[in-house]
Each structure stands twice: as structure tokens, then as C-alpha cells.
N, C-alpha and C positions, 0 to 999 in steps of 0.2 A: 379500751378495758379488758379486751381480748390479750393485748400485748402484757399487760401488767399479769394476768393470770399465768400466764405461761411463764412468765421470767419466775413468779413464785415457784410454781411447779418444777422448773429447771432446778432451781437453787435448793429445793428438797431433795432431788434427785442426788446432789450433790453432797448434800449431809449423810443422806442415809446409805448411798453407796460410794465411799470415798474410793474404795480400788480399782475403780474403773478408771481414774484420772492419772492414778500412782502406781500403776505397775511397773515393776523393777525390770530392767533393762541389763543385760551382762555382755562386756565386750568379748568377742572371739576371734582367734586368728587363724589360717589356714593357707595351704600353700601347695602346690605340685608342680613338676617338672616331667616335662616330654613333648611340649606344645611348644611350636613356634621359637624352639631352641632358646627357652630362656624359662625363669621362673616366673608362676602366675601365683599373684597373692590376695588374699580376701581379709578385710579386717572389717568386723561388723557388729551390730548391735540386736542382739534378739531375746526375746524372754527365756527360751527354752533352747538347753542345747542340741538337742536333735533337730529343731529347724534349721540351726547353722550347718550342721552335718548334711543335712538335703539340700541345701544351696551350693554347699562346697562340692559336692559329688555331682551334680547339676551341672555346675559349671565346668568340671572337669571333662565331663561327657561332651557337654558343648564346645568347648575348645579343642578336644581331640577331634570333633567331627570337623571344625572348620580349618584346623590344621591338614587334616587329609584333603579336604576338597581345594586347598589353596596350594597344596604341597607340587613342586615341579621337579621333584627327584623320584619321587616314590609312587608306585600305583596300590589301588586298593580295590579289592574284589568286590563287583556291584557297584563301583563309583567311579564316573567320568570327571576328572578334576584336571586341574593345570596340567599335569604331566601328560594326560589323556590329548590335551588340546595341541601341545607343542609334538606329541609325536606323530600326529596327523597332520602338522604342518605341510603345504603344497599336495597333501592327499585326497582328504575329506573334510568337510564340516563335520563337527562333533555334537551330538544333542547333549545336552548338558542339563541339571537341575535347575528348580527356580532359585535357589539360593545362589548357585556358581551363577546364574545369568544375570540376575539382580545385581551381584558383587560387581560383573564385569562392566557392566552399563555405568554404574557407579563409578568406577575406576575411567573409563571413557571419559565421561565429563568432566573429571578432575584433570584427566590431560588436556583436555582442551581448553580448562580455565587456566591452567599452568603454562600456558602457551607452549608444551611439550617438555617443559622441565620436567615434570614428573610423566614417564613415559613408560609404561610397562611393556611394552615391545622391546625395551632394551635389553631383554633377555642375552643374547648373543653377545655381548659387551661385556654384563656382568658375570656370565659364565666366564669368560677369560681372565676377569679378577679375582672370581672363586677360586677358581684353580690356583692362580700364583700366592692368593693369602694362605690357601692349604699346603703350598708346597714349602712356603717360607716361612708358616706360622710360629715355628720355633727354632728359627734360624737367628744367628747373629747378624745376619746381612742377606738382604734378598735383592732381586731383580726385578725390574719394570718388564712388563709386555711390551714388544715392539709395536709402535705406533702403527706400522704398515697392517698387523694383525686386527688392532684395535678398529682400522678404519674399515678394512674389509668385513667385517662382522657388522658395523655400523650401517653396512648396506641393506641390513636386513631388519631393519628397527623402525620401518616408517607404518605409522600409526594407520595410514589409510588401507594397510593390507591386513587388518584386525576386521573381519567382517563377523558384524553380532547378527542375525536373523531373529526378530522378535517373534514373528509368526510361527516358526518352525523351533523356536528356541535353540539355535544352534551358533557354535562359534568355529569360524574357520579362519586358518593363518594361510594367507594365500601362495606364499613363497616358501619352497622347501629349505629350512635352516632357520627360520623365523621361532622365535620362543618368549613365551609371556615369561614376565617375573614381577609378582605384585607383593613382593617385600617392603614396599615403600608404605603399603596400603592395609595390607592382611590383621596386623596385632590390632592397631587401632580400631579398624571395623569391627574386627572379632569383639575386642573388649568392649565398644559401644553397645552392639547387637547383644551381646549377653546380659552385659550391666541390665539395660531396661528389661529383659526377659525376666530377671531375678527381681526387678521391682515389681513388674505386673504380677508376680507369684507372691508378693507380699513382703518381700524383704526391701524395708524403706530406708534403713540407715546404714550404710557402708560404702568403703570405698574398694575398688579392683585395680588391680596392676599388673598389667600384661608386659614385663619386660620394660618398665619405663614408661610405658602408657597407661597413665593414672585416672581411673574416672570415678567421680564422687556423687553418691545419691543422698541426698538431705542432709542434713547436721548431724552430727554424731548424739545419739540417746546417751548424753554424758553430760551432768551438771556443772562439770569442772571444764568441758569445751564446748565452743559455739561453733568451731569451724574444724575442718581436716586439715592437719597440718602434713606440707609435702616437700620435702628437701630436695635440692637441685645440686647434683653433684658438681662438685670442682672440676674440671678436667685436667688440672694439673696432678693432682692427688686422688683421682679415680680410682687408682687401684689400692688405695688404702681405707680398708672400712671404718677406720676410725678418725677420718680426715674431718674438717670442718668443711659443710657444703659451702657453696659459692652464696647459695641463699636460702629460705624457707619462703613458701607462699600458704597461704590460708584462704581456704575457698569451700564452698557447698554446690553441690549441683553443677559443677562444673568439669573439666580435663585439662591435665597439664601432661605435656609430651616434651621430652629432649632429644633431641639428634645430636649425636658429639663423635669426634675423631678418636675416642678413646675406649672404641670397642670394635673388635672384628678388624684388627689391622696386623702388619707386619713392617718391618723395618729396612730402609734401603737408604744406605749411608747416614744411619741416626734419624731420618725423618720418617714419622707414621706415616704409611699409606694404609688409610682407611678403606671404608666400603660405602661411602657415598659419593655417587660418581656423577658429576657433572656432564650432561648430554651432550654439552656445546664442547667441551676439550676431549671428553672420552677419559680424561685423569680425575682422581678424587680432589672434590671441590677443596680449594686451602684457603678460605675468606675465614672461617671462624673455627675455635674449638667446639664450641656447642652452640644451638639454638633451642631455646625453651620457648613452647607456645601454650597459652591459656585461651581456651575455648570451649564452648559448651559440648561439644561433639567430639569423640576422642578419634573416631575415624578421620576427621577433618583435620583435628591436631597434629595426628600422626603425618599424614601426608603433607600438612603445610610447614612442619618442622622439616621436613626433607626439602621441599621446593626452596624455602628461604634461604637453606644452608647453601644451595649452588648457586645464589646471586648474590651480586657485590651488595655492599652494604645499604648504599642509596635506594636500588632497585629493591632490594631485601625489605626496606622499611616502606616502601610505595605498596609492595604487594599486602605487606603486613596491615596496612592502614584498609586497603580495598578489601581484604578479608573480615574487617573487624576484629579479629585476635590481638591479645595482649602479647607479646614478644619480650624476651632477654637475649640477647646476643654476646657471647664470651669471644671478643676478636683472638688473633693469633697472638699478640703481643699481652693478653690477659686485661685488657679494655675491657669494661661492661657498658653494654649500651642498652637502653630499654624503651619501650614504649610508655607515653605518659601515664596511659590506663593501667600499665602492669603496678605501678604503683599502689595501687590500692589494695592488693594481695601482698604485697612484699613486707617483709621484715627487715632485712638489711639496707634496704633502699628507700623504701617507703615508710620505713617506721609503722607498719600495721601494726597498732595494738590490740590485737585479737589472741585468744586462747589457742 
């Protein structure tokens, strides 16, 4: 009897207060540049524009904070960051914030899970490649760094020499010349962390993209759209903004991240020399043009896309299966390979009949 009374009362509430269940949401879009060397874009649905402006401003402030914290090139007043740690390599441990220490613990865990394919201590090798990319970025033809130089730098990339002291909350690189580079994890980690903070603040229908690291939260508050639609760039036509993507994926409450050879590269004898370095060869991995990963956590999707990019296809498939992620590989000959679970999200290959 009590259940029936409750149901009647609830129905009366719907009759007399219809506005409570049909408030209008409006789609807003905002973006900013200047963090992680990329454009950060937010698309979301809110009832009041001032709320969206507040969320956008918060996102910019938090991305700026994490950009500075993970920066290996610049120092900032009152902040111990990655550059601070690198500058003190072989000299002294550096006491860091809880945010930076927790992030580096996370990094080290994934370095171990990937059997060293993701290596935040690869900084000395990556620095050489960074210098060569800058030198030849706008040149018709460039040069490769000498193997001897790369091998010498690789002597300073042993993860065992990265010491995290949880009790003191310090980080120490035990050998002079060592340096950390967290580029394979920083954007995705930040996108995930800030996205969850926004959700906890009450922003419950949005997508956030940090340089191709896309994280979606809930479904769009739009009667014509049941899922977020994310395009996956075609590596062959990446420089043409009007080109047809290789695919579209439709998803909610998930992340999609692509690593590719079409960004941050220079040319040597007509070949792209890109920024994703295989720690085994010390040269750019050349198995794929791009690798796209779908999984819940944007930080994990970011590092998985880099990790899988550096492995031959069969090994990459095994690593993907072990991680539980869904993956699309675009091989050097334009062949497209994907996990079975990827088809549930794909428009072009799975025939997903979603808005």
C-alpha cells in the first residue's frame, strides 16, 4: 500500500512541476592554446552560459598548472617541476608536490607494465631527437643523429636509477646527465584528471580534447544525439583540414587517443622522421602510421597508444588484448587492422548505427 501511495505522489509532482524534468540544455564550445604545445577544446551542454565559462576558465587554469609541473624546459617561481628534477640529476634529491610525486609513481608503474617500452627516463635520447627536429623542421631534407651519439645517451636511461622516496616525497636521478621526459603520459593524464574534476563540479555532459586526447563524460544532452562522435584522422591527409577521416567512433564515458607519425616530424630522404621513439632501436618506430586506442581512462589511452605504436603488430595485438583496450592500427601500407571490440564503436568498419 505504501508503494502505491508513493507512486501517486510522484506522478502528481510530475504533473504540477513539469519544468523539473525538462529544463533546456544548450551546447557550448570553447578552446585555448598555450599548454602542452596544443589546443585544448571543450564541448559541453549546460543550462547557463556563465556556467560553461566558469568550467572553461577552470580547465585553462588547471591545464596551465599541470603544464608547468610536467615541463622539462622551463622553471617557474615557487614550483619544483620536471626541469627541477633534471637539473639536480646526480646532485641531490628534489622534494616535490603531492601532485607531481603521485604522477611519477603512476608513470613508473606503467613503465614496469610495458616492460620498459614506455620509459620516462629516456630523456637524454629524446632530447637529441628534439634538437634534430627543431633544426630540420622547415628544411627540405635533414639528417639523422649518429647512432654512437644515441647509444651514448642511452647509457643514462636506466629506470633503476630513478629513485622515488615516498616517505620524504623526493625524486632523485642518481646519475648526472639523466633526465625525465613525460611527454607520452602528461596530456592524457591531465585530460583525465581535469575532466573528472569538472564532472565532480557538476559539469556532467561534455567532451574534453587535449591535443587528440579525447575524454567524454556522459551522453550529450541533446535529443538528436545519443553519443559523442569523434573523428580519427587519416594519416595520409592529416594536413588537409577538409579531408575525410579514416573513421568515426561513437562513444560515451570513454576516451579515444591517437598516436601518429604525421605530427612533429622532419624529412630525411623523403621519409618522415617522427617523434615516437622505439626504446629498443633508439630510432622512430616504423610499424604504423597511426594507432588509436579506446578505453575509459585518458591517461592510460595516451600511454597505450604510444606503447602499442612501438611494437610489431602481433606483439601490439597481444599487449592490447592484455590491457582490455580496443584499438585501430593503420599500417604503413594503409592497411587497417582492429580489435574485435573496436567494431562496436566504429562507423566505417563496424557499421555502428548511432547518432
